[in-house]
Biotite code that builds the C-alpha atoms (Angstrom):
import biotite.structure as struc

atoms = struc.array([
    struc.Atom([26.540, -1.229, 27.913], chain_id="A", res_id=1, res_name="MET", atom_name="CA", element="C"),
    struc.Atom([25.907, -3.950, 25.346], chain_id="A", res_id=2, res_name="THR", atom_name="CA", element="C"),
    struc.Atom([23.692, -2.510, 22.811], chain_id="A", res_id=3, res_name="MET", atom_name="CA", element="C"),
    struc.Atom([21.750, -5.621, 20.965], chain_id="A", res_id=4, res_name="LEU", atom_name="CA", element="C"),
    struc.Atom([21.805, -5.670, 17.145], chain_id="A", res_id=5, res_name="PRO", atom_name="CA", element="C"),
    struc.Atom([18.921, -4.354, 15.479], chain_id="A", res_id=6, res_name="PHE", atom_name="CA", element="C"),
    struc.Atom([17.367, -7.488, 12.823], chain_id="A", res_id=7, res_name="LYS", atom_name="CA", element="C"),
    struc.Atom([14.925, -6.934, 9.889], chain_id="A", res_id=8, res_name="LEU", atom_name="CA", element="C"),
    struc.Atom([12.340, -9.745, 9.448], chain_id="A", res_id=9, res_name="SER", atom_name="CA", element="C"),
    struc.Atom([12.473, -11.281, 5.586], chain_id="A", res_id=10, res_name="ILE", atom_name="CA", element="C"),
    struc.Atom([10.450, -14.123, 6.256], chain_id="A", res_id=11, res_name="ALA", atom_name="CA", element="C"),
    struc.Atom([6.252, -13.277, 6.266], chain_id="A", res_id=12, res_name="PRO", atom_name="CA", element="C"),
    struc.Atom([4.857, -15.364, 9.089], chain_id="A", res_id=13, res_name="SER", atom_name="CA", element="C"),
    struc.Atom([1.688, -15.888, 6.565], chain_id="A", res_id=14, res_name="ALA", atom_name="CA", element="C"),
    struc.Atom([0.866, -15.795, 3.297], chain_id="A", res_id=15, res_name="ASP", atom_name="CA", element="C"),
    struc.Atom([-0.145, -12.428, 3.016], chain_id="A", res_id=16, res_name="ILE", atom_name="CA", element="C"),
    struc.Atom([-1.373, -11.109, -0.390], chain_id="A", res_id=17, res_name="PHE", atom_name="CA", element="C"),
    struc.Atom([-1.696, -6.893, -1.138], chain_id="A", res_id=18, res_name="LEU", atom_name="CA", element="C"),
    struc.Atom([-4.446, -5.034, -2.942], chain_id="A", res_id=19, res_name="LEU", atom_name="CA", element="C"),
    struc.Atom([-4.565, -2.093, -3.633], chain_id="A", res_id=20, res_name="THR", atom_name="CA", element="C"),
    struc.Atom([-6.796, -0.126, -6.204], chain_id="A", res_id=21, res_name="ILE", atom_name="CA", element="C"),
    struc.Atom([-5.902, 3.161, -7.520], chain_id="A", res_id=22, res_name="ARG", atom_name="CA", element="C"),
    struc.Atom([-8.713, 5.251, -9.499], chain_id="A", res_id=23, res_name="GLY", atom_name="CA", element="C"),
    struc.Atom([-10.185, 8.685, -10.084], chain_id="A", res_id=24, res_name="GLU", atom_name="CA", element="C"),
    struc.Atom([-13.277, 9.115, -8.005], chain_id="A", res_id=25, res_name="LEU", atom_name="CA", element="C"),
    struc.Atom([-16.601, 9.252, -10.077], chain_id="A", res_id=26, res_name="ALA", atom_name="CA", element="C"),
    struc.Atom([-18.606, 11.320, -7.435], chain_id="A", res_id=27, res_name="ALA", atom_name="CA", element="C"),
    struc.Atom([-17.897, 15.351, -7.728], chain_id="A", res_id=28, res_name="PRO", atom_name="CA", element="C"),
    struc.Atom([-16.612, 15.368, -4.143], chain_id="A", res_id=29, res_name="ASP", atom_name="CA", element="C"),
    struc.Atom([-14.992, 13.440, -1.386], chain_id="A", res_id=30, res_name="LEU", atom_name="CA", element="C"),
    struc.Atom([-18.460, 13.665, 0.755], chain_id="A", res_id=31, res_name="GLU", atom_name="CA", element="C"),
    struc.Atom([-20.190, 12.176, -1.742], chain_id="A", res_id=32, res_name="ALA", atom_name="CA", element="C"),
    struc.Atom([-16.858, 9.611, -1.992], chain_id="A", res_id=33, res_name="ALA", atom_name="CA", element="C"),
    struc.Atom([-17.386, 8.462, 1.053], chain_id="A", res_id=34, res_name="ARG", atom_name="CA", element="C"),
    struc.Atom([-21.082, 8.054, 1.093], chain_id="A", res_id=35, res_name="LYS", atom_name="CA", element="C"),
    struc.Atom([-21.075, 5.847, -1.934], chain_id="A", res_id=36, res_name="ILE", atom_name="CA", element="C"),
    struc.Atom([-17.972, 4.039, -0.669], chain_id="A", res_id=37, res_name="HIS", atom_name="CA", element="C"),
    struc.Atom([-19.738, 3.197, 2.602], chain_id="A", res_id=38, res_name="ASN", atom_name="CA", element="C"),
    struc.Atom([-22.730, 1.948, 0.925], chain_id="A", res_id=39, res_name="MET", atom_name="CA", element="C"),
    struc.Atom([-20.883, -0.438, -1.280], chain_id="A", res_id=40, res_name="THR", atom_name="CA", element="C"),
    struc.Atom([-17.660, -1.452, -0.037], chain_id="A", res_id=41, res_name="ALA", atom_name="CA", element="C"),
    struc.Atom([-18.524, -0.593, 3.522], chain_id="A", res_id=42, res_name="GLY", atom_name="CA", element="C"),
    struc.Atom([-21.956, -2.411, 3.626], chain_id="A", res_id=43, res_name="ASP", atom_name="CA", element="C"),
    struc.Atom([-22.292, -4.510, 6.202], chain_id="A", res_id=44, res_name="ASP", atom_name="CA", element="C"),
    struc.Atom([-23.236, -7.568, 4.146], chain_id="A", res_id=45, res_name="GLN", atom_name="CA", element="C"),
    struc.Atom([-20.103, -7.098, 1.760], chain_id="A", res_id=46, res_name="GLY", atom_name="CA", element="C"),
    struc.Atom([-17.860, -6.662, 4.931], chain_id="A", res_id=47, res_name="VAL", atom_name="CA", element="C"),
    struc.Atom([-19.216, -10.103, 6.121], chain_id="A", res_id=48, res_name="ALA", atom_name="CA", element="C"),
    struc.Atom([-18.525, -11.570, 2.697], chain_id="A", res_id=49, res_name="MET", atom_name="CA", element="C"),
    struc.Atom([-14.989, -9.957, 1.958], chain_id="A", res_id=50, res_name="ALA", atom_name="CA", element="C"),
    struc.Atom([-14.251, -11.479, 4.869], chain_id="A", res_id=51, res_name="ARG", atom_name="CA", element="C"),
    struc.Atom([-15.417, -14.497, 4.459], chain_id="A", res_id=52, res_name="SER", atom_name="CA", element="C"),
    struc.Atom([-13.297, -14.519, 1.297], chain_id="A", res_id=53, res_name="PHE", atom_name="CA", element="C"),
    struc.Atom([-10.185, -14.200, 3.727], chain_id="A", res_id=54, res_name="SER", atom_name="CA", element="C"),
    struc.Atom([-10.011, -10.523, 3.682], chain_id="A", res_id=55, res_name="ASP", atom_name="CA", element="C"),
    struc.Atom([-8.406, -9.464, 6.540], chain_id="A", res_id=56, res_name="LEU", atom_name="CA", element="C"),
    struc.Atom([-7.765, -5.464, 6.438], chain_id="A", res_id=57, res_name="SER", atom_name="CA", element="C"),
    struc.Atom([-9.660, -2.914, 4.227], chain_id="A", res_id=58, res_name="HIS", atom_name="CA", element="C"),
    struc.Atom([-8.008, 1.234, 4.416], chain_id="A", res_id=59, res_name="ALA", atom_name="CA", element="C"),
    struc.Atom([-8.724, 4.265, 2.022], chain_id="A", res_id=60, res_name="VAL", atom_name="CA", element="C"),
    struc.Atom([-6.440, 6.986, 1.552], chain_id="A", res_id=61, res_name="TYR", atom_name="CA", element="C"),
    struc.Atom([-6.086, 10.242, -0.597], chain_id="A", res_id=62, res_name="VAL", atom_name="CA", element="C"),
    struc.Atom([-3.284, 11.772, -1.576], chain_id="A", res_id=63, res_name="PRO", atom_name="CA", element="C"),
    struc.Atom([-1.486, 14.289, 0.654], chain_id="A", res_id=64, res_name="VAL", atom_name="CA", element="C"),
    struc.Atom([-2.082, 17.229, -2.138], chain_id="A", res_id=65, res_name="THR", atom_name="CA", element="C"),
    struc.Atom([-5.688, 18.122, -2.351], chain_id="A", res_id=66, res_name="PRO", atom_name="CA", element="C"),
    struc.Atom([-6.872, 17.691, -5.977], chain_id="A", res_id=67, res_name="PRO", atom_name="CA", element="C"),
    struc.Atom([-7.430, 21.231, -7.637], chain_id="A", res_id=68, res_name="LYS", atom_name="CA", element="C"),
    struc.Atom([-11.451, 20.379, -9.050], chain_id="A", res_id=69, res_name="SER", atom_name="CA", element="C"),
    struc.Atom([-13.248, 17.025, -7.830], chain_id="A", res_id=70, res_name="GLY", atom_name="CA", element="C"),
    struc.Atom([-12.684, 14.516, -5.348], chain_id="A", res_id=71, res_name="ALA", atom_name="CA", element="C"),
    struc.Atom([-9.772, 13.324, -7.178], chain_id="A", res_id=72, res_name="GLY", atom_name="CA", element="C"),
    struc.Atom([-8.092, 9.777, -6.288], chain_id="A", res_id=73, res_name="GLU", atom_name="CA", element="C"),
    struc.Atom([-8.615, 7.188, -3.728], chain_id="A", res_id=74, res_name="LEU", atom_name="CA", element="C"),
    struc.Atom([-5.979, 4.560, -3.031], chain_id="A", res_id=75, res_name="LEU", atom_name="CA", element="C"),
    struc.Atom([-7.461, 1.263, -1.301], chain_id="A", res_id=76, res_name="ILE", atom_name="CA", element="C"),
    struc.Atom([-5.279, -1.264, 0.423], chain_id="A", res_id=77, res_name="ILE", atom_name="CA", element="C"),
    struc.Atom([-6.535, -4.377, 1.506], chain_id="A", res_id=78, res_name="ASP", atom_name="CA", element="C"),
    struc.Atom([-4.745, -7.650, 3.079], chain_id="A", res_id=79, res_name="TYR", atom_name="CA", element="C"),
    struc.Atom([-5.917, -10.522, 2.001], chain_id="A", res_id=80, res_name="TRP", atom_name="CA", element="C"),
    struc.Atom([-4.666, -14.531, 2.450], chain_id="A", res_id=81, res_name="THR", atom_name="CA", element="C"),
    struc.Atom([-6.181, -16.355, -0.843], chain_id="A", res_id=82, res_name="ASN", atom_name="CA", element="C"),
    struc.Atom([-5.776, -15.065, -3.810], chain_id="A", res_id=83, res_name="PRO", atom_name="CA", element="C"),
    struc.Atom([-8.500, -17.546, -5.214], chain_id="A", res_id=84, res_name="ASP", atom_name="CA", element="C"),
    struc.Atom([-10.959, -16.033, -2.764], chain_id="A", res_id=85, res_name="GLY", atom_name="CA", element="C"),
    struc.Atom([-9.824, -12.135, -3.280], chain_id="A", res_id=86, res_name="LEU", atom_name="CA", element="C"),
    struc.Atom([-10.513, -13.383, -7.558], chain_id="A", res_id=87, res_name="LYS", atom_name="CA", element="C"),
    struc.Atom([-14.283, -14.823, -6.545], chain_id="A", res_id=88, res_name="THR", atom_name="CA", element="C"),
    struc.Atom([-15.181, -11.600, -4.350], chain_id="A", res_id=89, res_name="PHE", atom_name="CA", element="C"),
    struc.Atom([-14.158, -9.460, -7.408], chain_id="A", res_id=90, res_name="PHE", atom_name="CA", element="C"),
    struc.Atom([-15.629, -11.043, -10.041], chain_id="A", res_id=91, res_name="SER", atom_name="CA", element="C"),
    struc.Atom([-19.486, -11.087, -8.424], chain_id="A", res_id=92, res_name="ASN", atom_name="CA", element="C"),
    struc.Atom([-21.627, -8.584, -9.766], chain_id="A", res_id=93, res_name="GLU", atom_name="CA", element="C"),
    struc.Atom([-22.580, -6.459, -6.870], chain_id="A", res_id=94, res_name="GLN", atom_name="CA", element="C"),
    struc.Atom([-18.773, -5.936, -6.245], chain_id="A", res_id=95, res_name="VAL", atom_name="CA", element="C"),
    struc.Atom([-18.393, -5.104, -9.580], chain_id="A", res_id=96, res_name="GLN", atom_name="CA", element="C"),
    struc.Atom([-21.228, -2.869, -10.148], chain_id="A", res_id=97, res_name="GLN", atom_name="CA", element="C"),
    struc.Atom([-20.305, -0.944, -6.668], chain_id="A", res_id=98, res_name="GLY", atom_name="CA", element="C"),
    struc.Atom([-16.570, -0.300, -7.839], chain_id="A", res_id=99, res_name="GLY", atom_name="CA", element="C"),
    struc.Atom([-18.354, 1.259, -10.799], chain_id="A", res_id=100, res_name="GLY", atom_name="CA", element="C"),
    struc.Atom([-20.125, 3.872, -8.738], chain_id="A", res_id=101, res_name="MET", atom_name="CA", element="C"),
    struc.Atom([-16.952, 4.775, -6.580], chain_id="A", res_id=102, res_name="LEU", atom_name="CA", element="C"),
    struc.Atom([-14.502, 5.048, -9.023], chain_id="A", res_id=103, res_name="TYR", atom_name="CA", element="C"),
    struc.Atom([-14.620, 6.827, -12.910], chain_id="A", res_id=104, res_name="LYS", atom_name="CA", element="C"),
    struc.Atom([-11.388, 4.672, -13.502], chain_id="A", res_id=105, res_name="SER", atom_name="CA", element="C"),
    struc.Atom([-9.450, 2.319, -11.496], chain_id="A", res_id=106, res_name="ARG", atom_name="CA", element="C"),
    struc.Atom([-6.436, -0.237, -11.445], chain_id="A", res_id=107, res_name="GLU", atom_name="CA", element="C"),
    struc.Atom([-6.794, -3.115, -9.200], chain_id="A", res_id=108, res_name="PRO", atom_name="CA", element="C"),
    struc.Atom([-3.484, -4.903, -8.483], chain_id="A", res_id=109, res_name="VAL", atom_name="CA", element="C"),
    struc.Atom([-2.139, -8.042, -6.547], chain_id="A", res_id=110, res_name="VAL", atom_name="CA", element="C"),
    struc.Atom([0.870, -8.287, -4.922], chain_id="A", res_id=111, res_name="TRP", atom_name="CA", element="C"),
    struc.Atom([2.432, -10.859, -3.053], chain_id="A", res_id=112, res_name="ARG", atom_name="CA", element="C"),
    struc.Atom([5.177, -11.395, -0.694], chain_id="A", res_id=113, res_name="VAL", atom_name="CA", element="C"),
    struc.Atom([8.472, -12.892, -0.809], chain_id="A", res_id=114, res_name="SER", atom_name="CA", element="C"),
    struc.Atom([10.622, -14.784, 1.735], chain_id="A", res_id=115, res_name="PRO", atom_name="CA", element="C"),
    struc.Atom([13.484, -13.118, 0.686], chain_id="A", res_id=116, res_name="GLY", atom_name="CA", element="C"),
    struc.Atom([11.905, -9.118, 0.929], chain_id="A", res_id=117, res_name="LEU", atom_name="CA", element="C"),
    struc.Atom([12.719, -7.543, 4.075], chain_id="A", res_id=118, res_name="PRO", atom_name="CA", element="C"),
    struc.Atom([10.434, -5.554, 6.311], chain_id="A", res_id=119, res_name="ARG", atom_name="CA", element="C"),
    struc.Atom([9.217, -4.038, 9.851], chain_id="A", res_id=120, res_name="PHE", atom_name="CA", element="C"),
    struc.Atom([6.614, -3.154, 11.713], chain_id="A", res_id=121, res_name="SER", atom_name="CA", element="C"),
    struc.Atom([7.206, -0.446, 14.870], chain_id="A", res_id=122, res_name="LEU", atom_name="CA", element="C"),
    struc.Atom([4.556, 0.952, 17.104], chain_id="A", res_id=123, res_name="PRO", atom_name="CA", element="C"),
    struc.Atom([3.480, 4.502, 16.770], chain_id="A", res_id=124, res_name="ALA", atom_name="CA", element="C"),
    struc.Atom([5.279, 6.808, 20.098], chain_id="A", res_id=125, res_name="PRO", atom_name="CA", element="C"),
    struc.Atom([2.216, 7.899, 22.501], chain_id="A", res_id=126, res_name="ASN", atom_name="CA", element="C"),
    struc.Atom([-0.002, 10.549, 20.772], chain_id="A", res_id=127, res_name="GLY", atom_name="CA", element="C"),
    struc.Atom([1.145, 9.704, 17.473], chain_id="A", res_id=128, res_name="LYS", atom_name="CA", element="C"),
    struc.Atom([-2.010, 8.680, 15.782], chain_id="A", res_id=129, res_name="ASN", atom_name="CA", element="C"),
    struc.Atom([-1.933, 10.399, 12.063], chain_id="A", res_id=130, res_name="GLU", atom_name="CA", element="C"),
    struc.Atom([-1.112, 8.009, 9.524], chain_id="A", res_id=131, res_name="ARG", atom_name="CA", element="C"),
    struc.Atom([0.218, 8.117, 6.064], chain_id="A", res_id=132, res_name="TYR", atom_name="CA", element="C"),
    struc.Atom([1.395, 6.130, 3.196], chain_id="A", res_id=133, res_name="VAL", atom_name="CA", element="C"),
    struc.Atom([4.565, 6.548, 0.660], chain_id="A", res_id=134, res_name="GLY", atom_name="CA", element="C"),
    struc.Atom([4.418, 4.177, -1.878], chain_id="A", res_id=135, res_name="LEU", atom_name="CA", element="C"),
    struc.Atom([6.713, 3.257, -4.733], chain_id="A", res_id=136, res_name="ALA", atom_name="CA", element="C"),
    struc.Atom([6.272, 1.431, -7.222], chain_id="A", res_id=137, res_name="ARG", atom_name="CA", element="C"),
    struc.Atom([8.061, 0.322, -10.758], chain_id="A", res_id=138, res_name="GLY", atom_name="CA", element="C"),
    struc.Atom([9.339, -2.607, -12.995], chain_id="A", res_id=139, res_name="PRO", atom_name="CA", element="C"),
    struc.Atom([12.589, -4.538, -11.365], chain_id="A", res_id=140, res_name="ILE", atom_name="CA", element="C"),
    struc.Atom([15.642, -6.728, -13.385], chain_id="A", res_id=141, res_name="ALA", atom_name="CA", element="C"),
    struc.Atom([14.582, -9.801, -11.363], chain_id="A", res_id=142, res_name="SER", atom_name="CA", element="C"),
    struc.Atom([13.840, -11.183, -8.070], chain_id="A", res_id=143, res_name="PHE", atom_name="CA", element="C"),
    struc.Atom([16.733, -12.342, -6.516], chain_id="A", res_id=144, res_name="GLU", atom_name="CA", element="C"),
    struc.Atom([18.646, -8.656, -7.445], chain_id="A", res_id=145, res_name="LYS", atom_name="CA", element="C"),
    struc.Atom([15.995, -6.200, -5.917], chain_id="A", res_id=146, res_name="ALA", atom_name="CA", element="C"),
    struc.Atom([15.934, -8.828, -3.106], chain_id="A", res_id=147, res_name="GLU", atom_name="CA", element="C"),
    struc.Atom([19.196, -7.866, -2.492], chain_id="A", res_id=148, res_name="ALA", atom_name="CA", element="C"),
    struc.Atom([19.441, -4.132, -2.896], chain_id="A", res_id=149, res_name="ILE", atom_name="CA", element="C"),
    struc.Atom([16.537, -3.637, -0.600], chain_id="A", res_id=150, res_name="LEU", atom_name="CA", element="C"),
    struc.Atom([17.542, -5.706, 1.961], chain_id="A", res_id=151, res_name="THR", atom_name="CA", element="C"),
    struc.Atom([21.203, -4.056, 1.448], chain_id="A", res_id=152, res_name="ALA", atom_name="CA", element="C"),
    struc.Atom([19.083, -0.482, 1.806], chain_id="A", res_id=153, res_name="SER", atom_name="CA", element="C"),
    struc.Atom([17.366, -1.523, 4.427], chain_id="A", res_id=154, res_name="ALA", atom_name="CA", element="C"),
    struc.Atom([19.743, -2.431, 6.924], chain_id="A", res_id=155, res_name="ARG", atom_name="CA", element="C"),
    struc.Atom([21.287, 1.292, 5.853], chain_id="A", res_id=156, res_name="LYS", atom_name="CA", element="C"),
    struc.Atom([18.433, 3.782, 6.473], chain_id="A", res_id=157, res_name="GLY", atom_name="CA", element="C"),
    struc.Atom([15.974, 2.281, 8.305], chain_id="A", res_id=158, res_name="VAL", atom_name="CA", element="C"),
    struc.Atom([16.893, 4.066, 11.965], chain_id="A", res_id=159, res_name="TYR", atom_name="CA", element="C"),
    struc.Atom([17.254, 7.690, 10.494], chain_id="A", res_id=160, res_name="GLN", atom_name="CA", element="C"),
    struc.Atom([13.582, 6.832, 8.393], chain_id="A", res_id=161, res_name="SER", atom_name="CA", element="C"),
    struc.Atom([12.335, 5.354, 12.012], chain_id="A", res_id=162, res_name="ARG", atom_name="CA", element="C"),
    struc.Atom([13.686, 8.529, 13.669], chain_id="A", res_id=163, res_name="ALA", atom_name="CA", element="C"),
    struc.Atom([11.569, 10.827, 11.108], chain_id="A", res_id=164, res_name="LYS", atom_name="CA", element="C"),
    struc.Atom([8.566, 9.125, 12.037], chain_id="A", res_id=165, res_name="GLY", atom_name="CA", element="C"),
    struc.Atom([8.301, 5.755, 9.572], chain_id="A", res_id=166, res_name="LEU", atom_name="CA", element="C"),
    struc.Atom([6.248, 2.748, 11.485], chain_id="A", res_id=167, res_name="MET", atom_name="CA", element="C"),
    struc.Atom([6.477, 0.186, 8.603], chain_id="A", res_id=168, res_name="ARG", atom_name="CA", element="C"),
    struc.Atom([7.992, -0.600, 5.781], chain_id="A", res_id=169, res_name="ARG", atom_name="CA", element="C"),
    struc.Atom([6.616, -3.449, 3.510], chain_id="A", res_id=170, res_name="ASP", atom_name="CA", element="C"),
    struc.Atom([7.680, -4.367, -0.138], chain_id="A", res_id=171, res_name="TRP", atom_name="CA", element="C"),
    struc.Atom([6.056, -7.149, -2.034], chain_id="A", res_id=172, res_name="TYR", atom_name="CA", element="C"),
    struc.Atom([6.512, -8.436, -6.049], chain_id="A", res_id=173, res_name="PHE", atom_name="CA", element="C"),
    struc.Atom([3.376, -8.241, -8.865], chain_id="A", res_id=174, res_name="ARG", atom_name="CA", element="C"),
    struc.Atom([1.614, -11.499, -8.655], chain_id="A", res_id=175, res_name="LEU", atom_name="CA", element="C"),
    struc.Atom([0.992, -11.850, -12.358], chain_id="A", res_id=176, res_name="ALA", atom_name="CA", element="C"),
    struc.Atom([-2.471, -13.510, -14.078], chain_id="A", res_id=177, res_name="ARG", atom_name="CA", element="C"),
    struc.Atom([-2.910, -15.337, -16.580], chain_id="A", res_id=178, res_name="PRO", atom_name="CA", element="C"),
    struc.Atom([-2.378, -13.346, -19.908], chain_id="A", res_id=179, res_name="GLY", atom_name="CA", element="C"),
    struc.Atom([-0.386, -10.441, -18.340], chain_id="A", res_id=180, res_name="GLU", atom_name="CA", element="C"),
    struc.Atom([2.858, -9.322, -19.211], chain_id="A", res_id=181, res_name="PRO", atom_name="CA", element="C"),
    struc.Atom([5.552, -10.862, -17.624], chain_id="A", res_id=182, res_name="THR", atom_name="CA", element="C"),
    struc.Atom([7.912, -8.000, -16.402], chain_id="A", res_id=183, res_name="GLN", atom_name="CA", element="C"),
    struc.Atom([8.513, -8.417, -12.991], chain_id="A", res_id=184, res_name="PRO", atom_name="CA", element="C"),
    struc.Atom([7.444, -5.687, -10.377], chain_id="A", res_id=185, res_name="GLU", atom_name="CA", element="C"),
    struc.Atom([7.645, -4.074, -7.544], chain_id="A", res_id=186, res_name="ALA", atom_name="CA", element="C"),
    struc.Atom([6.034, -2.174, -4.809], chain_id="A", res_id=187, res_name="ILE", atom_name="CA", element="C"),
    struc.Atom([6.860, -0.476, -1.247], chain_id="A", res_id=188, res_name="GLY", atom_name="CA", element="C"),
    struc.Atom([4.250, 0.584, 1.007], chain_id="A", res_id=189, res_name="VAL", atom_name="CA", element="C"),
    struc.Atom([5.627, 2.873, 4.279], chain_id="A", res_id=190, res_name="ASP", atom_name="CA", element="C"),
    struc.Atom([3.478, 3.948, 6.763], chain_id="A", res_id=191, res_name="VAL", atom_name="CA", element="C"),
    struc.Atom([4.032, 7.092, 8.931], chain_id="A", res_id=192, res_name="TRP", atom_name="CA", element="C"),
    struc.Atom([2.685, 8.776, 11.146], chain_id="A", res_id=193, res_name="PHE", atom_name="CA", element="C"),
    struc.Atom([4.855, 11.971, 10.496], chain_id="A", res_id=194, res_name="ASP", atom_name="CA", element="C"),
    struc.Atom([3.877, 13.845, 7.017], chain_id="A", res_id=195, res_name="ALA", atom_name="CA", element="C"),
    struc.Atom([6.604, 16.272, 7.584], chain_id="A", res_id=196, res_name="GLU", atom_name="CA", element="C"),
    struc.Atom([9.035, 13.387, 8.157], chain_id="A", res_id=197, res_name="GLY", atom_name="CA", element="C"),
    struc.Atom([8.445, 11.072, 5.516], chain_id="A", res_id=198, res_name="MET", atom_name="CA", element="C"),
    struc.Atom([8.462, 14.595, 3.083], chain_id="A", res_id=199, res_name="LYS", atom_name="CA", element="C"),
    struc.Atom([12.160, 14.912, 4.452], chain_id="A", res_id=200, res_name="ALA", atom_name="CA", element="C"),
    struc.Atom([12.911, 11.125, 3.651], chain_id="A", res_id=201, res_name="VAL", atom_name="CA", element="C"),
    struc.Atom([11.742, 11.405, -0.039], chain_id="A", res_id=202, res_name="TYR", atom_name="CA", element="C"),
    struc.Atom([13.023, 14.083, -0.919], chain_id="A", res_id=203, res_name="GLU", atom_name="CA", element="C"),
    struc.Atom([16.492, 13.740, 0.839], chain_id="A", res_id=204, res_name="ASP", atom_name="CA", element="C"),
    struc.Atom([18.319, 11.951, -2.365], chain_id="A", res_id=205, res_name="SER", atom_name="CA", element="C"),
    struc.Atom([21.233, 10.652, 0.490], chain_id="A", res_id=206, res_name="ALA", atom_name="CA", element="C"),
    struc.Atom([18.641, 8.631, 2.642], chain_id="A", res_id=207, res_name="GLU", atom_name="CA", element="C"),
    struc.Atom([16.914, 7.339, -0.913], chain_id="A", res_id=208, res_name="MET", atom_name="CA", element="C"),
    struc.Atom([20.136, 6.506, -2.544], chain_id="A", res_id=209, res_name="SER", atom_name="CA", element="C"),
    struc.Atom([19.762, 2.911, -1.189], chain_id="A", res_id=210, res_name="GLY", atom_name="CA", element="C"),
    struc.Atom([17.518, 2.033, -4.089], chain_id="A", res_id=211, res_name="LEU", atom_name="CA", element="C"),
    struc.Atom([19.641, 3.183, -7.031], chain_id="A", res_id=212, res_name="GLU", atom_name="CA", element="C"),
    struc.Atom([19.450, 0.264, -9.281], chain_id="A", res_id=213, res_name="GLY", atom_name="CA", element="C"),
    struc.Atom([15.959, -1.299, -7.918], chain_id="A", res_id=214, res_name="LEU", atom_name="CA", element="C"),
    struc.Atom([14.270, -0.236, -10.701], chain_id="A", res_id=215, res_name="PHE", atom_name="CA", element="C"),
    struc.Atom([14.929, -1.119, -14.442], chain_id="A", res_id=216, res_name="THR", atom_name="CA", element="C"),
    struc.Atom([12.414, 1.931, -15.299], chain_id="A", res_id=217, res_name="GLY", atom_name="CA", element="C"),
    struc.Atom([10.515, 5.045, -14.261], chain_id="A", res_id=218, res_name="GLU", atom_name="CA", element="C"),
    struc.Atom([9.226, 4.629, -10.672], chain_id="A", res_id=219, res_name="PRO", atom_name="CA", element="C"),
    struc.Atom([5.451, 6.065, -9.537], chain_id="A", res_id=220, res_name="THR", atom_name="CA", element="C"),
    struc.Atom([5.664, 7.604, -6.555], chain_id="A", res_id=221, res_name="LEU", atom_name="CA", element="C"),
    struc.Atom([2.645, 8.890, -3.851], chain_id="A", res_id=222, res_name="SER", atom_name="CA", element="C"),
    struc.Atom([2.258, 10.054, -1.152], chain_id="A", res_id=223, res_name="SER", atom_name="CA", element="C"),
    struc.Atom([-1.357, 9.585, 0.866], chain_id="A", res_id=224, res_name="TRP", atom_name="CA", element="C"),
    struc.Atom([-3.536, 10.637, 4.215], chain_id="A", res_id=225, res_name="ARG", atom_name="CA", element="C"),
    struc.Atom([-6.596, 9.612, 5.598], chain_id="A", res_id=226, res_name="LYS", atom_name="CA", element="C"),
    struc.Atom([-9.305, 10.912, 4.497], chain_id="A", res_id=227, res_name="PRO", atom_name="CA", element="C"),
    struc.Atom([-11.270, 13.601, 6.536], chain_id="A", res_id=228, res_name="GLU", atom_name="CA", element="C"),
    struc.Atom([-15.086, 12.265, 7.713], chain_id="A", res_id=229, res_name="GLY", atom_name="CA", element="C"),
    struc.Atom([-16.215, 8.105, 8.425], chain_id="A", res_id=230, res_name="ALA", atom_name="CA", element="C"),
    struc.Atom([-14.958, 5.889, 6.340], chain_id="A", res_id=231, res_name="TRP", atom_name="CA", element="C"),
    struc.Atom([-15.782, 2.309, 6.992], chain_id="A", res_id=232, res_name="VAL", atom_name="CA", element="C"),
    struc.Atom([-12.496, 0.378, 7.416], chain_id="A", res_id=233, res_name="GLU", atom_name="CA", element="C"),
    struc.Atom([-11.506, -2.924, 8.848], chain_id="A", res_id=234, res_name="TRP", atom_name="CA", element="C"),
])
């Protein structure tokens, strides 16, 4: 039987900009934070406004390891098609106030795709409905070097990671704003349906060896899960 080769996509079909907002929640517990989120970011008018400015998707995550006290952190992952629309939306006074109600402190960062960055997306098997996210973020020497390392790494380890629950893997470069540092930075976003499989891959030095030489400094690694309760997403 002839085996067809697996092909990685390295060309985005459209201009997509990733927005990550990570920060410490202001509420005393996660349930209170959920209500604030749904009242602000999840308000019908707010959702309609975000969509009108090109927000395609909005999802929330909390750390896999629960906080020792308080509500802990919240990660928001949005996908936008227009960075100018994104900027206009978040410059709105009500949007700023809503963010201040939800977060004690936060870091919003916009990331861009590149034709040279590998990515793939596969469906979850039937019944695998849990969702987890793994992030790897850090400084890089250059865009070209990062693209070469990540392409080679993806071709080497995609089969093993998929067998352990990987659904999607995307890499992005930081979109620098005027006045920001010029040090290039990259972020990898993995989506999994198996928490134990995700943990096994990230703790296996052999499986992670493909990323050697990618970051010029210590990367920030984190694992996230869906929070309990009804959070407004789209």
